[in-house]
C-alpha positions in Angstrom: 6.1 24.6 0.7 5.4 21.3 2.4 7.7 22.1 5.2 5.0 24.2 6.8 3.0 21.0 7.6 5.4 19.0 9.7 5.3 21.5 12.5 1.6 22.3 12.3 0.4 18.7 12.3 2.7 18.0 15.2 1.0 20.8 17.0 -2.2 18.8 17.2 -0.7 17.0 20.2 -0.5 20.3 22.0 -3.8 21.9 21.3 -7.3 20.5 21.1 -8.3 23.4 18.9 -6.5 22.0 15.9 -8.2 19.4 13.7 -8.3 18.1 10.2 -10.0 20.5 7.9 -13.5 19.1 7.1 -13.9 20.5 3.6 -17.1 22.4 3.8 -18.1 22.3 0.1 -17.0 20.2 -2.8 -15.8 22.5 -5.6 -15.1 20.0 -8.3 -16.7 16.6 -9.0 -13.3 15.2 -10.1 -11.8 16.2 -6.7 -14.4 16.8 -4.0 -11.7 18.0 -1.6 -10.6 20.9 -3.8 -11.3 24.5 -2.9 -11.3 27.3 -5.4 -10.6 30.6 -3.6 -10.2 34.2 -4.7 -7.9 36.5 -2.8 -9.4 39.6 -1.2 -6.5 40.6 1.1 -2.9 39.7 1.6 -0.8 40.0 4.8 2.9 39.1 4.6 4.9 38.0 7.6 8.5 36.7 8.0 7.4 33.1 7.6 3.8 33.0 6.4 1.5 34.6 3.9 -2.0 35.2 5.3 -4.8 35.5 2.7 -8.4 36.5 3.2 -10.3 34.6 0.5 -13.7 34.1 -0.9 -14.4 30.3 -0.9 -17.7 29.3 -2.5 -19.4 32.5 -1.3 -17.9 32.4 2.2 -15.0 34.6 3.5 -12.2 32.6 5.1 -8.6 33.2 6.2 -6.0 30.8 5.0 -2.2 30.7 5.6 0.6 29.2 3.6 4.4 29.3 3.7 5.5 32.8 2.6 4.9 33.3 -1.1 4.0 36.2 -3.5 0.2 36.7 -3.8 -2.1 39.5 -4.8 -5.7 40.5 -4.3 -7.8 39.2 -7.2 -5.8 36.1 -7.9 -7.5 32.7 -7.9 -5.9 29.7 -6.2 -6.8 26.1 -5.6 -5.9 23.8 -2.6 -7.1 20.4 -1.3 -5.2 19.9 1.9 -5.4 22.1 5.0 -5.7 22.1 8.8 -8.4 24.2 10.5 -7.2 26.0 13.6 -9.4 27.9 16.0 -8.4 31.0 17.9 -4.9 31.0 16.3 -2.7 33.8 17.7 -0.1 35.4 15.5 2.3 37.2 17.8 4.0 38.8 14.8 0.7 40.3 13.7 -0.5 40.8 17.3 -3.8 39.3 16.0 -6.0 36.3 16.8 -7.8 34.6 13.9 -11.0 33.1 15.1 -10.7 30.4 12.4 -7.8 30.0 9.9 -6.9 27.2 7.5 -3.2 26.3 7.2 -2.8 25.2 3.6 -0.3 22.6 2.3 0.2 24.5 -0.9 -1.6 26.7 -3.4 -2.0 26.0 -7.0 -3.0 28.3 -9.9 -4.5 25.3 -11.7 -7.3 22.9 -10.5 -5.9 19.9 -8.6 -6.7 16.5 -9.9 -7.9 14.0 -7.2 -5.2 11.5 -8.2 -2.5 14.1 -7.5 -3.7 14.6 -3.9 -1.6 13.1 -1.2 -3.0 10.0 0.6 -2.6 11.5 4.0 -2.6 14.9 5.6 1.1 14.7 6.1 3.0 16.7 8.6 4.1 20.2 9.4 7.5 20.0 11.0 9.1 23.2 10.1 6.7 24.2 9.9 9.7 20.5 8.2 9.1 17.4 6.3 6.9 16.1 3.6 3.3 15.3 3.3 3.0 11.6 3.9 0.7 8.9 5.3 3.0 8.6 8.4 5.6 10.8 9.8 8.2 8.8 11.8 9.7 11.7 13.8 13.0 11.4 11.9 12.7 14.5 9.8 13.9 14.6 6.2 16.6 17.2 7.1 20.1 16.8 5.8 23.0 16.5 8.2 24.7 19.9 8.3 28.4 19.8 7.5 31.0 21.4 9.8 29.2 20.9 13.1 31.2 19.3 15.9 29.8 20.1 19.4 30.6 18.2 22.6 27.7 17.2 24.8 26.5 19.4 27.6 28.1 18.5 31.0 26.3 15.5 32.4 24.5 14.8 29.2 24.9 12.8 25.9 25.3 13.5 22.2 22.2 13.4 20.0 23.3 10.1 18.5 23.7 8.6 22.0 20.2 9.9 22.9 18.8 8.1 20.0 20.7 4.9 20.7 19.6 4.9 24.4 16.2 6.6 23.9 14.4 4.1 26.2 16.8 4.9 29.0 15.9 8.6 28.7 12.2 8.3 28.1 10.2 10.6 30.4 13.4 12.1 31.9 14.5 15.7 32.0 17.9 16.0 30.4 20.2 18.6 28.9 21.2 18.5 25.3 23.5 20.8 23.3 23.5 21.5 19.6 23.4 24.0 16.8 20.1 25.3 15.6 19.5 24.1 12.0 15.8 24.9 11.7 13.3 27.2 13.4 9.5 27.6 13.2 8.5 30.4 15.6 5.3 30.9 17.5 3.3 28.1 16.0 0.5 27.5 18.5 2.4 29.4 21.1 5.6 27.4 20.8 8.9 27.6 18.9 9.7 24.4 17.1 13.5 23.9 16.8 15.8 21.3 15.2 19.3 20.9 16.5 22.3 18.9 15.5 25.7 18.4 17.2 27.6 16.6 14.4 27.1 13.1 15.8 25.1 10.3 14.3 24.0 9.4 10.8 21.2 7.6 9.0 18.5 9.7 10.7 19.8 9.8 14.3 21.7 13.1 13.9 18.8 15.5 14.5 16.6 16.3 17.5 13.2 18.1 17.4 12.6 20.4 20.4 9.6 22.5 21.5 10.3 25.6 23.6 9.0 29.0 24.5 12.5 30.5 24.4 13.8 32.4 21.3 17.0 31.9 19.4 18.4 32.4 15.9 19.6 30.1 13.2 23.1 28.6 13.8 23.0 29.5 17.5 24.8 26.9 19.7 22.3 26.2 22.5 21.9 24.0 25.5 18.3 22.8 26.1 16.9 21.2 29.2 13.6 19.4 28.6 11.6 16.2 28.8 12.3 13.4 26.4 9.2 11.8 25.0 9.0 8.7 22.9 6.4 7.5 20.5 4.5 10.8 20.6 1.3 10.6 18.5 0.2 14.0 17.4 -2.7 12.7 15.3 -3.4 13.0 11.6 -1.0 10.1 11.0 1.9 11.9 12.6 4.1 10.1 15.1 7.4 11.2 16.6 9.7 8.5 17.7 11.6 10.9 19.9 11.2 14.6 20.8 12.2 16.9 23.6 9.2 18.8 24.9 8.8 22.1 26.8 12.5 22.8 26.8 14.2 25.8 28.3 17.5 27.3 27.3 20.2 26.9 30.0 23.7 28.1 30.3 
């Protein structure tokens, strides 16, 4: 459930229309950030569940990582990001305002159980935390052994010499191990090539191009270091605006 938030928080760096959700109304004195919502409508997509809800008398749209839900059910949440003019290409629909929710509970949420920070949405991959370092909590996938693209380096070498490649356009080859499609108009990809360990085996990539899980791809894009996406999220290394190349 939390994986949704490491990609969406990251997206703050790409769109000024995303911001922390300013909770409009306290629903519970023990946890002023908590919302109690009743579901009026459910729309399912491949990755997300969109819910039209009644929230303290107001109608809102919220979204959460795909789960079962039904009209009439009551849920609670206390962590969300408000997004303006969010376009879902899968639904061919633009939501004027929508809240991407960390997770829904069927029981009221105690304030002491709430995370200290907004945490992150990295595919749409990582955990809610006070600071996201950019080395996502993904496991190294076994059985991957991919040679670097011609004229480029392995993912482990990129991490080792990241200062050398900062701001430069390079090629990088790897296998797709995680995809979050069409989040704020971009696809968020994680690739591995079998090199590296202890957190330097994975590369986060943003792209407009489409692909499937386990595809072996070569990207060409700009390497950015120390990318601060706001909300306490900080990527030590990321490839931005990448394109698939042969």
